[in-house]
Backbone of each chain as ProteinMPNN parsed JSONL, in Angstrom:
{"seq_chain_A": "MTDSDSDKLITFQSSRFGQQKVERSAIVHVMGGMIGFPVEIDYVLIEYSPPFYWFHSVQNPNLAFVVVHADEFGEDYLSLLPTEEASLDITADTQIAALVVVTVQPVSQDSTANLKAPIIINTATGNARQVILDNQSLEVKTPLFSV", "coords_chain_A": {"N_chain_A": [[37.604, 103.276, 126.535], [38.695, 103.419, 123.307], [41.514, 103.06, 121.187], [41.473, 103.484, 118.059], [43.421, 103.646, 116.155], [45.615, 102.109, 116.979], [44.698, 99.582, 116.687], [44.629, 99.221, 114.092], [45.179, 97.511, 111.034], [48.211, 96.836, 109.454], [49.62, 96.525, 106.267], [52.24, 94.719, 104.789], [54.952, 93.783, 102.606], [56.495, 90.632, 102.1], [59.301, 89.041, 100.854], [59.642, 86.404, 101.225], [57.284, 85.371, 102.272], [55.152, 86.613, 101.125], [52.284, 88.792, 101.045], [51.688, 90.411, 104.109], [49.703, 90.903, 107.017], [49.544, 92.901, 109.819], [48.858, 93.999, 113.188], [49.063, 97.418, 113.903], [49.968, 98.014, 116.424], [51.596, 95.93, 116.986], [54.017, 96.399, 115.928], [57.502, 96.678, 116.158], [59.835, 99.12, 117.003], [62.964, 99.568, 116.026], [65.478, 101.308, 117.343], [67.622, 103.303, 115.528], [67.88, 101.208, 113.888], [68.655, 97.739, 113.033], [71.971, 96.724, 113.685], [74.089, 97.72, 111.151], [72.023, 97.971, 109.428], [70.726, 100.617, 109.08], [68.567, 101.929, 107.935], [66.108, 100.561, 107.986], [63.637, 100.523, 110.286], [61.261, 99.593, 111.423], [59.889, 96.562, 112.534], [58.282, 93.327, 112.587], [57.305, 90.592, 114.652], [57.071, 87.375, 113.611], [55.487, 84.327, 113.992], [57.037, 81.18, 113.542], [58.635, 78.394, 113.204], [58.232, 76.933, 116.059], [60.83, 77.006, 118.522], [61.331, 79.232, 116.928], [61.182, 82.422, 115.423], [60.41, 84.824, 112.868], [61.945, 87.914, 112.527], [60.792, 90.442, 111.05], [61.31, 92.873, 108.596], [59.265, 95.705, 108.132], [59.495, 97.623, 106.272], [61.253, 96.715, 104.274], [60.954, 94.236, 101.995], [62.718, 92.148, 101.639], [64.195, 91.823, 103.893], [64.844, 90.106, 106.78], [65.181, 88.464, 109.911], [66.011, 85.407, 111.469], [64.95, 84.63, 114.647], [65.131, 83.88, 118.189], [63.492, 83.784, 121.379], [65.173, 85.219, 124.156], [64.9, 83.754, 126.449], [65.263, 81.133, 125.799], [67.829, 80.492, 126.345], [68.151, 80.265, 128.984], [68.195, 81.1, 132.563], [70.71, 82.01, 133.312], [71.66, 83.388, 131.104], [69.676, 85.316, 130.816], [70.095, 86.803, 133.102], [72.232, 88.313, 132.394], [71.357, 90.283, 130.785], [70.747, 93.769, 130.125], [69.534, 95.754, 132.838], [68.901, 98.3, 132.824], [68.285, 100.788, 130.418], [68.693, 103.602, 129.068], [68.006, 104.798, 126.636], [65.789, 103.428, 125.893], [63.98, 103.903, 127.807], [64.097, 102.125, 129.909], [64.015, 100.689, 133.072], [64.764, 98.947, 136.142], [62.223, 97.988, 136.748], [60.838, 97.786, 134.422], [58.949, 96.107, 131.912], [60.432, 93.91, 129.727], [61.219, 92.463, 126.516], [63.375, 90.099, 125.027], [65.263, 89.341, 122.215], [67.137, 87.012, 120.311], [69.358, 86.93, 117.645], [69.538, 84.537, 115.132], [71.912, 82.849, 113.196], [71.503, 81.138, 110.422], [72.895, 78.244, 109.073], [74.04, 76.603, 106.032], [74.403, 73.85, 106.531], [72.25, 72.945, 108.755], [72.615, 72.233, 111.377], [74.883, 73.512, 112.173], [74.163, 76.022, 112.836], [74.143, 79.23, 114.467], [73.841, 81.357, 117.394], [73.558, 84.779, 118.193], [74.608, 85.777, 120.973], [75.862, 87.909, 121.944], [74.812, 90.296, 121.066], [71.879, 91.023, 121.686], [68.415, 91.79, 120.888], [66.772, 94.205, 122.53], [63.643, 94.888, 123.841], [61.298, 97.296, 124.78], [58.378, 96.441, 125.985], [56.071, 97.88, 126.455], [56.252, 100.345, 125.092], [57.067, 99.58, 122.595], [59.473, 100.256, 121.565], [62.812, 99.45, 120.628], [66.153, 98.094, 120.686], [69.209, 96.994, 119.28], [71.448, 95.708, 121.35], [74.799, 95.762, 122.307], [76.375, 93.596, 124.376], [78.479, 93.913, 127.261], [79.739, 91.767, 128.496], [82.443, 89.592, 128.469], [82.443, 86.889, 127.97], [80.454, 86.248, 126.24], [79.469, 85.116, 123.058], [79.492, 85.984, 119.611], [79.013, 84.099, 117.708], [77.505, 81.71, 118.892], [77.246, 78.292, 119.284], [74.208, 76.833, 118.382], [72.732, 74.508, 118.678], [72.259, 71.418, 120.459], [74.41, 68.632, 120.363]], "CA_chain_A": [[38.123, 104.162, 125.484], [39.503, 102.62, 122.365], [42.361, 103.812, 120.261], [41.286, 102.696, 116.84], [44.636, 103.627, 115.343], [46.547, 101.046, 117.34], [44.139, 98.311, 116.242], [44.629, 99.218, 112.626], [46.044, 96.516, 110.416], [49.181, 97.34, 108.484], [50.014, 95.514, 105.282], [53.576, 94.883, 104.226], [55.356, 92.698, 101.711], [57.636, 89.802, 102.444], [59.716, 88.278, 99.676], [59.568, 84.977, 101.55], [55.95, 84.934, 102.693], [54.083, 87.327, 100.442], [51.701, 89.921, 101.762], [51.43, 90.167, 105.528], [48.908, 91.912, 107.727], [49.776, 92.88, 111.27], [48.327, 95.167, 113.895], [50.042, 98.487, 114.049], [50.524, 97.961, 117.779], [52.561, 94.838, 117.084], [55.274, 96.795, 115.285], [58.632, 96.995, 117.026], [60.658, 100.163, 116.384], [64.349, 99.368, 116.437], [66.088, 102.627, 117.254], [68.868, 103.23, 114.784], [67.853, 100.006, 113.065], [69.577, 96.668, 113.383], [73.331, 97.187, 113.384], [74.386, 97.448, 109.753], [70.813, 98.219, 108.634], [70.172, 101.796, 109.757], [67.389, 102.49, 107.272], [64.889, 99.849, 108.353], [63.378, 100.714, 111.709], [60.079, 98.876, 111.9], [59.897, 95.121, 112.358], [57.29, 92.57, 113.331], [57.684, 89.242, 115.017], [56.149, 86.424, 112.997], [55.734, 82.965, 114.446], [57.54, 80.373, 112.441], [58.688, 77.007, 113.645], [58.614, 77.161, 117.458], [60.764, 78.347, 119.118], [61.893, 80.228, 116.021], [60.35, 83.461, 114.828], [61.04, 85.772, 111.965], [61.884, 89.325, 112.892], [60.68, 90.823, 109.649], [61.209, 94.298, 108.318], [58.024, 96.176, 107.531], [59.858, 98.5, 105.152], [62.048, 96.045, 103.241], [60.415, 92.879, 101.843], [63.769, 91.127, 101.611], [64.996, 91.837, 105.121], [64.265, 89.421, 107.926], [66.127, 87.696, 110.715], [65.475, 84.337, 112.302], [65.264, 84.939, 116.042], [64.467, 83.151, 119.265], [63.458, 84.554, 122.618], [66.372, 85.025, 124.972], [64.575, 82.737, 127.466], [65.723, 79.81, 125.37], [69.194, 80.275, 126.804], [68.135, 80.047, 130.425], [68.319, 82.199, 133.525], [72.079, 82.536, 133.337], [71.781, 84.4, 130.053], [68.744, 86.409, 131.117], [70.661, 87.653, 134.151], [73.261, 89.165, 131.799], [70.737, 91.338, 129.992], [70.751, 95.038, 130.868], [68.325, 96.087, 133.586], [68.597, 99.704, 132.521], [68.682, 101.206, 129.075], [68.06, 104.93, 129.061], [67.444, 105.142, 125.33], [64.514, 102.74, 125.737], [63.216, 104.173, 129.034], [64.03, 100.878, 130.673], [64.625, 100.609, 134.397], [64.637, 97.591, 136.676], [60.829, 97.56, 136.822], [60.191, 97.785, 133.112], [58.804, 94.81, 131.243], [61.14, 93.858, 128.454], [61.38, 91.188, 125.818], [64.698, 90.08, 124.418], [65.366, 88.387, 121.109], [68.505, 86.692, 119.9], [69.416, 86.661, 116.211], [70.112, 83.245, 114.771], [72.518, 82.758, 111.863], [71.259, 79.788, 109.926], [73.944, 77.786, 108.167], [73.565, 75.594, 105.071], [74.218, 72.664, 107.358], [71.495, 73.65, 109.8], [73.144, 71.909, 112.704], [75.957, 74.453, 112.473], [73.602, 77.355, 113.068], [74.645, 79.875, 115.678], [73.042, 82.434, 117.973], [74.36, 85.931, 118.578], [74.283, 86.124, 122.355], [76.578, 89.146, 122.264], [74.046, 91.484, 120.682], [70.438, 90.75, 121.627], [67.497, 92.902, 120.633], [66.024, 94.465, 123.754], [62.387, 95.562, 123.492], [60.403, 97.798, 125.825], [57.115, 95.925, 125.443], [55.006, 98.883, 126.567], [56.367, 101.383, 124.062], [57.405, 99.004, 121.29], [60.811, 100.68, 121.143], [63.796, 98.393, 120.81], [67.495, 98.409, 120.229], [70.127, 95.874, 119.341], [72.405, 96.151, 122.356], [76.0, 94.941, 122.392], [76.63, 93.385, 125.795], [79.893, 94.012, 127.629], [80.278, 90.522, 129.031], [83.468, 89.059, 127.559], [82.278, 85.465, 127.665], [79.379, 86.044, 125.259], [79.984, 84.945, 121.706], [78.652, 86.374, 118.473], [78.631, 82.834, 117.071], [77.352, 80.658, 119.896], [76.558, 77.139, 118.68], [72.816, 76.894, 118.814], [72.082, 73.225, 118.915], [72.96, 70.32, 121.124], [74.864, 67.615, 119.401]], "C_chain_A": [[39.001, 103.351, 124.54], [40.354, 103.543, 121.502], [42.328, 103.057, 118.943], [42.551, 102.655, 115.994], [45.531, 102.446, 115.688], [46.0, 99.677, 116.965], [44.225, 98.164, 114.735], [45.586, 98.154, 112.109], [46.944, 97.189, 109.389], [49.508, 96.2, 107.529], [51.446, 95.765, 104.866], [53.925, 93.647, 103.408], [56.528, 91.927, 102.291], [58.009, 88.993, 101.213], [59.619, 86.78, 99.947], [58.136, 84.503, 101.748], [54.805, 85.665, 102.01], [53.524, 88.436, 101.317], [51.347, 89.531, 103.193], [50.57, 91.284, 106.093], [49.225, 91.787, 109.205], [49.121, 94.09, 111.883], [49.445, 96.18, 114.059], [50.738, 98.399, 115.406], [51.557, 96.852, 117.944], [53.932, 95.233, 116.534], [56.31, 97.204, 116.329], [59.495, 98.027, 116.305], [62.078, 100.015, 116.897], [65.113, 100.673, 116.229], [67.461, 102.538, 116.596], [68.915, 102.028, 113.846], [68.737, 98.908, 113.622], [70.974, 97.138, 112.952], [73.712, 96.745, 111.973], [73.211, 97.728, 108.838], [70.094, 99.447, 109.198], [68.88, 102.329, 109.15], [66.096, 101.859, 107.772], [64.693, 99.878, 109.863], [62.285, 99.788, 112.23], [60.134, 97.397, 111.533], [58.676, 94.529, 113.046], [57.807, 91.169, 113.579], [56.632, 88.297, 114.433], [56.494, 85.036, 113.493], [56.154, 82.103, 113.278], [57.507, 78.921, 112.847], [59.155, 77.065, 115.088], [59.897, 76.426, 117.813], [61.26, 79.47, 118.219], [60.83, 81.174, 115.494], [61.141, 84.118, 113.717], [60.892, 87.157, 112.562], [61.96, 90.023, 111.554], [60.521, 92.321, 109.49], [59.865, 94.615, 107.68], [58.338, 96.983, 106.268], [60.529, 97.779, 103.989], [61.615, 94.59, 103.108], [61.467, 91.782, 101.923], [64.478, 90.95, 102.943], [64.277, 91.169, 106.277], [65.366, 88.639, 108.629], [65.377, 86.569, 111.396], [65.895, 84.657, 113.73], [64.616, 83.912, 116.964], [64.384, 84.092, 120.456], [64.675, 84.206, 123.454], [66.161, 83.971, 126.058], [65.117, 81.364, 127.105], [67.095, 79.47, 125.934], [69.308, 80.254, 128.316], [68.352, 81.297, 131.26], [69.704, 82.83, 133.512], [72.255, 83.617, 132.279], [70.887, 85.597, 130.364], [69.331, 87.361, 132.159], [71.749, 88.578, 133.609], [72.669, 90.317, 130.994], [70.687, 92.63, 130.801], [69.441, 95.257, 131.611], [67.967, 97.549, 133.376], [69.074, 100.024, 131.122], [67.97, 102.522, 128.843], [67.39, 105.233, 127.726], [66.092, 104.477, 125.092], [63.6, 103.0, 126.931], [63.063, 102.913, 129.875], [64.74, 101.048, 132.002], [64.347, 99.201, 134.924], [63.197, 97.083, 136.679], [60.154, 97.397, 135.462], [60.102, 96.373, 132.539], [59.536, 94.855, 129.914], [61.001, 92.484, 127.817], [62.755, 91.242, 125.18], [64.75, 88.991, 123.365], [66.827, 88.2, 120.746], [68.476, 86.317, 118.424], [70.143, 85.347, 115.95], [70.71, 83.343, 113.367], [72.377, 81.317, 111.402], [72.341, 79.416, 108.933], [73.378, 76.762, 107.185], [73.425, 74.213, 105.7], [73.545, 73.178, 108.623], [72.006, 73.38, 111.199], [74.231, 72.887, 113.143], [75.457, 75.855, 112.775], [74.045, 77.91, 114.416], [73.701, 80.977, 116.139], [73.97, 83.554, 118.41], [73.961, 86.38, 119.984], [74.919, 87.457, 122.756], [75.721, 90.389, 122.015], [72.559, 91.183, 120.55], [69.652, 92.012, 121.275], [66.657, 93.063, 121.894], [64.808, 95.315, 123.398], [61.667, 96.031, 124.751], [58.993, 97.447, 125.356], [55.968, 96.93, 125.545], [55.065, 99.899, 125.429], [56.582, 100.816, 122.667], [58.754, 99.47, 120.768], [61.83, 99.606, 121.495], [65.163, 98.871, 120.344], [68.305, 97.132, 120.251], [71.294, 96.335, 120.206], [73.604, 95.208, 122.374], [76.373, 94.823, 123.865], [78.121, 93.391, 126.083], [80.535, 92.678, 127.964], [81.201, 89.827, 128.035], [83.212, 87.619, 127.154], [81.205, 85.213, 126.611], [79.929, 86.065, 123.848], [78.969, 85.392, 120.669], [78.152, 85.117, 117.753], [78.598, 81.737, 118.133], [76.656, 79.477, 119.229], [75.155, 77.012, 119.262], [72.296, 75.547, 119.31], [72.946, 72.258, 119.694], [73.377, 69.323, 120.064], [73.874, 66.45, 119.403]], "O_chain_A": [[39.94, 102.68, 124.968], [39.95, 104.65, 121.146], [43.077, 102.1, 118.747], [42.737, 101.731, 115.202], [46.139, 101.846, 114.802], [46.754, 98.704, 116.927], [43.928, 97.105, 114.181], [46.657, 97.929, 112.673], [46.499, 97.996, 108.572], [49.653, 95.051, 107.944], [51.828, 96.908, 104.615], [53.273, 92.608, 103.51], [57.435, 92.501, 102.893], [57.161, 88.343, 100.601], [59.526, 85.98, 99.016], [57.809, 83.36, 101.428], [53.635, 85.385, 102.271], [54.199, 88.949, 102.209], [50.784, 88.466, 103.446], [50.688, 92.446, 105.705], [49.179, 90.695, 109.771], [48.857, 95.083, 111.205], [50.6, 95.84, 114.316], [51.932, 98.672, 115.526], [52.305, 96.834, 118.921], [54.897, 94.479, 116.666], [56.026, 97.97, 117.251], [59.848, 97.841, 115.14], [62.361, 100.3, 118.06], [65.363, 101.09, 115.098], [68.339, 101.801, 117.044], [69.877, 101.853, 113.098], [69.483, 99.127, 114.576], [71.119, 97.863, 111.967], [73.666, 95.559, 111.643], [73.359, 97.726, 107.616], [68.989, 99.335, 109.728], [68.172, 103.103, 109.793], [65.097, 102.554, 107.96], [65.491, 99.322, 110.617], [62.376, 99.266, 113.341], [60.388, 97.031, 110.385], [58.105, 95.128, 113.958], [58.624, 90.636, 112.829], [55.444, 88.416, 114.733], [57.647, 84.612, 113.426], [55.678, 82.281, 112.157], [56.45, 78.291, 112.832], [60.349, 77.228, 115.337], [60.035, 75.269, 117.415], [61.577, 80.554, 118.708], [59.718, 80.763, 115.163], [62.363, 83.992, 113.632], [59.821, 87.519, 113.049], [63.039, 90.183, 110.983], [59.706, 92.953, 110.162], [59.389, 93.891, 106.805], [57.549, 97.019, 105.324], [60.386, 98.193, 102.839], [61.875, 93.786, 104.003], [61.157, 90.632, 102.234], [65.277, 90.027, 103.104], [63.215, 91.625, 106.701], [66.345, 88.214, 108.015], [64.246, 86.747, 111.848], [67.068, 84.926, 113.99], [63.696, 83.187, 116.584], [65.118, 85.077, 120.532], [65.145, 83.068, 123.465], [67.121, 83.366, 126.534], [65.395, 80.539, 127.975], [67.478, 78.301, 125.994], [70.407, 80.229, 128.869], [68.646, 82.38, 130.752], [69.847, 84.041, 133.682], [72.91, 84.632, 132.516], [71.292, 86.747, 130.195], [69.099, 88.569, 132.111], [72.147, 89.526, 134.286], [73.39, 91.221, 130.571], [70.594, 92.59, 132.028], [68.365, 94.98, 131.081], [66.865, 97.983, 133.709], [70.142, 99.58, 130.699], [66.798, 102.556, 128.469], [66.328, 105.854, 127.689], [65.335, 104.89, 124.213], [62.547, 102.372, 127.046], [62.015, 102.677, 130.477], [65.889, 101.484, 132.068], [63.765, 98.371, 134.226], [62.97, 95.875, 136.619], [59.022, 96.919, 135.378], [61.024, 95.566, 132.656], [59.288, 95.727, 129.082], [60.708, 91.489, 128.481], [63.242, 92.318, 124.832], [64.331, 87.859, 123.603], [67.64, 89.118, 120.862], [67.67, 85.487, 118.002], [71.223, 85.095, 116.485], [70.07, 83.866, 112.454], [73.031, 80.409, 111.914], [72.664, 80.202, 108.042], [72.361, 76.127, 107.463], [72.459, 73.495, 105.441], [74.2, 73.781, 109.473], [71.845, 74.204, 112.099], [74.469, 73.068, 114.337], [76.256, 76.776, 112.949], [74.286, 77.169, 115.369], [72.87, 81.464, 115.372], [75.051, 83.298, 118.941], [73.1, 87.242, 120.159], [74.56, 88.051, 123.773], [75.89, 91.41, 122.681], [72.035, 91.096, 119.44], [70.157, 93.132, 121.355], [65.918, 92.156, 122.275], [64.935, 96.342, 122.731], [61.454, 95.25, 125.678], [58.469, 98.078, 124.438], [54.997, 96.837, 124.795], [54.033, 100.268, 124.87], [56.312, 101.487, 121.671], [59.143, 99.122, 119.653], [61.723, 98.94, 122.525], [65.298, 99.91, 119.699], [68.123, 96.285, 121.126], [72.035, 97.245, 119.832], [73.437, 93.991, 122.447], [76.654, 95.824, 124.523], [78.927, 92.94, 125.27], [81.73, 92.481, 127.744], [80.804, 89.514, 126.912], [83.701, 87.167, 126.119], [81.058, 84.087, 126.138], [80.744, 86.915, 123.49], [77.762, 85.207, 120.826], [77.026, 85.073, 117.257], [79.532, 80.945, 118.258], [75.576, 79.646, 118.661], [74.956, 77.076, 120.475], [71.511, 75.481, 120.256], [74.174, 72.269, 119.61], [72.756, 69.207, 119.008], [74.059, 65.481, 118.667]]}, "seq_chain_B": "MLVLTRKPGQSLFIGEDIKVSVMEIRGNQVRVGILAPPTVRIYREEIYTQILEENKEASEFSHLGASELKGALSTWKIRKPDGS", "coords_chain_B": {"N_chain_B": [[88.555, 112.664, 107.179], [88.859, 114.18, 110.316], [91.786, 115.066, 111.928], [93.191, 115.456, 115.03], [95.567, 116.624, 117.428], [96.123, 115.688, 120.737], [97.016, 116.161, 124.188], [97.527, 114.122, 127.14], [94.858, 114.661, 129.388], [93.678, 116.59, 127.895], [90.827, 117.546, 125.87], [88.146, 117.04, 123.465], [85.29, 118.242, 121.673], [82.475, 116.68, 120.216], [80.066, 117.799, 118.275], [77.503, 119.303, 120.31], [77.07, 117.687, 122.435], [78.808, 115.597, 122.982], [81.742, 114.646, 124.534], [85.122, 114.009, 124.244], [87.863, 112.75, 125.904], [91.381, 112.619, 126.404], [92.684, 110.477, 128.612], [94.94, 109.125, 129.715], [98.22, 108.142, 128.626], [99.762, 105.133, 128.028], [102.51, 103.439, 127.364], [101.94, 101.873, 124.317], [99.295, 102.396, 124.39], [96.274, 104.229, 124.521], [94.232, 105.813, 126.821], [90.934, 106.545, 126.682], [88.369, 108.807, 127.471], [84.838, 109.13, 127.385], [82.189, 111.332, 127.304], [78.832, 111.255, 126.92], [75.392, 111.559, 125.831], [73.02, 109.094, 127.046], [71.708, 107.93, 124.939], [73.42, 107.776, 122.865], [75.356, 105.56, 121.048], [78.313, 103.801, 121.823], [81.022, 102.145, 120.603], [83.74, 99.811, 120.473], [85.573, 99.621, 117.507], [86.145, 97.128, 116.331], [84.418, 95.269, 117.512], [81.94, 96.269, 116.837], [82.028, 96.02, 114.053], [82.158, 93.274, 113.879], [79.612, 92.492, 114.828], [78.02, 93.707, 112.926], [78.745, 92.343, 110.58], [77.881, 89.802, 111.277], [75.126, 90.201, 111.517], [74.548, 90.762, 108.84], [75.159, 88.354, 107.614], [73.332, 86.736, 108.925], [70.943, 87.72, 107.964], [70.736, 86.79, 105.47], [69.745, 83.966, 103.892], [69.404, 82.531, 101.556], [70.06, 80.142, 100.631], [68.47, 78.251, 101.661], [65.106, 77.481, 101.275], [62.175, 78.887, 102.792], [60.453, 76.892, 103.78], [62.003, 74.628, 103.834], [63.816, 75.406, 105.667], [62.299, 75.494, 107.957], [61.772, 72.796, 108.435], [64.383, 71.897, 108.795], [65.289, 73.31, 111.052], [63.603, 72.342, 113.023], [64.529, 69.91, 113.639], [66.501, 69.949, 115.469], [67.594, 70.445, 118.885], [67.708, 73.215, 121.003], [70.661, 74.199, 122.657], [71.47, 74.984, 126.026], [73.505, 77.583, 127.446], [74.902, 76.551, 129.608], [75.453, 74.083, 128.879], [73.491, 72.208, 129.03]], "CA_chain_B": [[88.649, 112.463, 108.623], [89.542, 115.267, 111.03], [92.803, 114.54, 112.841], [93.661, 116.452, 115.996], [96.543, 116.109, 118.379], [95.79, 116.058, 122.116], [97.876, 115.601, 125.237], [96.712, 113.601, 128.255], [94.182, 115.726, 130.109], [92.98, 117.463, 126.961], [89.559, 116.991, 125.379], [87.536, 117.672, 122.31], [83.838, 118.075, 121.614], [81.826, 116.303, 118.954], [78.768, 118.446, 118.46], [77.341, 119.95, 121.616], [76.727, 116.729, 123.482], [79.771, 114.51, 123.165], [83.082, 115.121, 124.892], [86.122, 112.943, 124.234], [89.05, 113.197, 126.634], [92.517, 111.704, 126.514], [92.891, 110.358, 130.052], [96.371, 108.888, 129.913], [98.895, 107.339, 127.605], [100.661, 104.185, 128.699], [103.127, 102.628, 126.313], [101.284, 102.101, 123.022], [97.843, 102.44, 124.59], [95.671, 105.5, 124.908], [92.986, 105.649, 127.568], [90.04, 107.59, 126.199], [87.111, 108.946, 128.218], [83.787, 109.705, 126.539], [80.966, 111.79, 127.949], [77.823, 111.393, 125.864], [74.051, 111.188, 126.291], [72.862, 107.633, 127.047], [71.163, 107.445, 123.674], [74.494, 107.659, 121.877], [76.061, 104.281, 121.192], [79.772, 103.878, 121.721], [81.536, 100.781, 120.449], [85.042, 99.549, 119.868], [85.302, 99.388, 116.09], [86.223, 95.723, 115.924], [83.227, 94.541, 117.939], [80.841, 96.77, 116.021], [82.164, 95.39, 112.74], [81.836, 91.861, 114.022], [78.156, 92.372, 114.927], [77.478, 94.11, 111.636], [78.958, 91.228, 109.645], [77.019, 88.697, 111.687], [73.758, 90.561, 111.121], [74.414, 90.629, 107.383], [75.126, 86.929, 107.298], [72.084, 86.183, 109.459], [69.794, 88.187, 107.18], [70.749, 86.144, 104.154], [69.818, 82.502, 103.899], [68.718, 82.121, 100.343], [70.414, 78.765, 100.302], [67.38, 77.381, 102.092], [63.784, 78.08, 101.218], [61.586, 79.02, 104.127], [59.848, 75.652, 104.275], [63.084, 73.687, 104.161], [64.403, 75.926, 106.894], [61.427, 75.093, 109.054], [62.032, 71.381, 108.701], [65.749, 71.729, 109.279], [65.418, 73.841, 112.403], [62.826, 71.588, 114.0], [65.217, 68.647, 113.925], [67.5, 70.081, 116.512], [67.171, 71.017, 120.155], [68.614, 74.297, 121.393], [71.392, 73.889, 123.876], [71.632, 76.111, 126.937], [74.927, 77.897, 127.582], [75.597, 75.738, 130.618], [75.733, 72.783, 128.279], [72.374, 71.249, 129.124]], "C_chain_B": [[89.401, 113.643, 109.25], [90.536, 114.669, 112.006], [93.301, 115.674, 113.722], [94.713, 115.818, 116.877], [96.175, 116.619, 119.77], [96.824, 115.476, 123.055], [96.972, 115.006, 126.316], [96.137, 114.77, 129.05], [93.44, 116.67, 129.197], [91.767, 116.762, 126.381], [89.178, 117.622, 124.053], [86.037, 117.4, 122.356], [83.427, 117.603, 120.233], [80.399, 116.802, 119.065], [78.72, 119.075, 119.84], [77.362, 118.949, 122.756], [77.776, 115.681, 123.789], [81.153, 115.09, 123.422], [84.013, 113.922, 124.957], [87.378, 113.482, 124.912], [90.158, 112.151, 126.561], [92.865, 111.645, 128.0], [94.367, 110.156, 130.358], [96.907, 108.08, 128.756], [99.874, 106.431, 128.326], [101.247, 103.287, 127.629], [102.475, 102.929, 124.989], [99.765, 102.131, 123.155], [97.397, 103.814, 125.047], [94.386, 105.213, 125.66], [92.093, 106.839, 127.255], [88.774, 107.631, 127.044], [86.08, 109.619, 127.337], [82.581, 110.075, 127.387], [79.933, 112.014, 126.86], [76.459, 111.071, 126.441], [73.866, 109.678, 126.187], [72.314, 107.077, 125.746], [72.233, 107.283, 122.599], [75.25, 106.355, 122.097], [77.557, 104.485, 121.022], [80.305, 102.46, 121.655], [82.989, 100.797, 120.021], [84.766, 99.149, 118.426], [85.23, 97.903, 115.759], [84.994, 94.936, 116.358], [82.005, 94.99, 117.132], [80.851, 96.101, 114.65], [81.773, 93.926, 112.797], [80.312, 91.644, 114.072], [77.506, 92.693, 113.579], [77.58, 92.967, 110.628], [78.042, 90.058, 109.989], [75.571, 88.967, 111.311], [73.559, 90.358, 109.628], [74.324, 89.154, 107.003], [73.787, 86.32, 107.739], [70.885, 86.562, 108.599], [69.726, 87.543, 105.805], [70.782, 84.639, 104.315], [69.045, 81.99, 102.704], [69.069, 80.701, 99.957], [69.358, 77.783, 100.787], [66.062, 78.117, 101.925], [63.164, 78.048, 102.601], [61.021, 77.7, 104.646], [60.9, 74.61, 104.603], [63.715, 74.076, 105.484], [63.61, 75.445, 108.092], [61.713, 73.652, 109.437], [63.399, 71.167, 109.321], [65.87, 72.175, 110.726], [64.698, 72.972, 113.421], [63.506, 70.285, 114.39], [66.058, 68.733, 115.186], [66.955, 70.746, 117.755], [68.19, 72.068, 120.576], [69.351, 73.926, 122.665], [71.546, 75.145, 124.721], [73.124, 76.352, 127.152], [75.65, 77.049, 128.612], [75.845, 74.316, 130.133], [74.573, 71.824, 128.328], [71.522, 71.251, 127.862]], "O_chain_B": [[90.455, 114.047, 108.76], [90.159, 113.841, 112.834], [93.767, 116.706, 113.238], [94.737, 114.599, 117.047], [95.946, 117.812, 119.968], [97.432, 114.443, 122.773], [95.791, 115.345, 126.397], [96.835, 115.74, 129.346], [92.644, 117.48, 129.671], [91.683, 115.534, 126.396], [89.788, 118.585, 123.589], [85.581, 116.452, 122.995], [83.953, 118.059, 119.217], [79.613, 116.284, 119.858], [79.751, 119.345, 120.457], [77.636, 119.305, 123.903], [77.643, 114.945, 124.767], [81.666, 115.902, 122.652], [83.729, 112.94, 125.643], [87.891, 114.537, 124.541], [89.901, 110.95, 126.645], [93.29, 112.643, 128.581], [94.969, 110.893, 131.139], [96.168, 107.432, 128.015], [100.7, 106.881, 129.12], [100.54, 102.461, 127.053], [102.441, 104.082, 124.558], [99.038, 101.922, 122.184], [98.058, 104.47, 125.852], [93.543, 104.452, 125.186], [92.445, 107.988, 127.524], [88.172, 106.589, 127.304], [86.395, 110.569, 126.62], [82.023, 109.237, 128.097], [80.12, 112.855, 125.981], [76.373, 110.372, 127.45], [74.485, 109.04, 125.336], [72.441, 105.883, 125.477], [71.97, 106.713, 121.541], [75.725, 106.081, 123.199], [77.999, 105.257, 120.17], [80.062, 101.661, 122.56], [83.421, 101.691, 119.293], [83.817, 98.412, 118.16], [84.362, 97.47, 115.0], [84.566, 94.027, 115.647], [81.145, 94.178, 116.789], [79.812, 95.67, 114.151], [81.137, 93.403, 111.882], [79.789, 90.728, 113.438], [76.561, 92.026, 113.155], [76.623, 92.665, 109.915], [77.496, 89.404, 109.101], [74.868, 88.071, 110.842], [72.527, 89.845, 109.197], [73.506, 88.766, 106.17], [73.193, 85.506, 107.031], [69.916, 85.807, 108.517], [68.76, 87.736, 105.067], [71.76, 84.094, 104.828], [68.161, 81.141, 102.819], [68.452, 80.12, 99.064], [69.347, 76.622, 100.378], [65.917, 79.251, 102.382], [63.579, 77.279, 103.468], [61.109, 77.424, 105.843], [60.73, 73.808, 105.521], [64.092, 73.234, 106.299], [64.173, 75.042, 109.109], [61.876, 73.328, 110.614], [63.563, 70.37, 110.245], [66.489, 71.487, 111.538], [65.136, 72.875, 114.568], [63.107, 69.632, 115.355], [66.295, 67.739, 115.872], [65.989, 71.507, 117.702], [69.396, 71.832, 120.51], [68.766, 73.414, 123.62], [71.73, 76.24, 124.19], [73.921, 75.419, 127.051], [76.86, 76.844, 128.516], [76.366, 73.469, 130.858], [74.636, 70.743, 127.744], [70.546, 70.506, 127.775]]}, "name": "protein", "num_of_chains": 2, "seq": "MTDSDSDKLITFQSSRFGQQKVERSAIVHVMGGMIGFPVEIDYVLIEYSPPFYWFHSVQNPNLAFVVVHADEFGEDYLSLLPTEEASLDITADTQIAALVVVTVQPVSQDSTANLKAPIIINTATGNARQVILDNQSLEVKTPLFSVMLVLTRKPGQSLFIGEDIKVSVMEIRGNQVRVGILAPPTVRIYREEIYTQILEENKEASEFSHLGASELKGALSTWKIRKPDGS"}
């Protein structure tokens, strides 16, 4: 049984990359939007320069975030991610993906990662949320690169 | 802004689903309890503002074109929190 709607290609505009086509099923719905951006709900992950992706708004051509998968920060960080998130129907058994927003600086070496507020995605439903973690040791501006 | 006065042990409702209670007052600190559905986010203002500002900064990098960014980012290796 096929669901032709979920295979449908969606077109959206990117001010950086021009017209993009993605499968509807690839769209991530960020509940409430990214913090500070409540209007834009739908995003897609676009491969960029590994391990970096763009988390690109489908609704706003100008809005995109550079992200990496949370795995880049090792098991210690992964163990701090929530195992339950009622708003996303996430329990300990649910498959999730987690993305970390990168703030790129003009001097790229100074770029930082926001480990305090990752984007948690329920990969089955495509629903996501930017979750602020309680852990006091996590920094909003964590230096990203080794010296 | 609606301003109400409550004593420790008193509460107020925000809509039907959110209950805010003053638990205790100690010196210049108020301990506040919040009962809300799990879908409602609750944040200290200062941390919420900090994340909001960081998101705004992260979403703007017009100082580098996308292709320059690619080259710049590939130069460096991500460090793990444990320092490795």
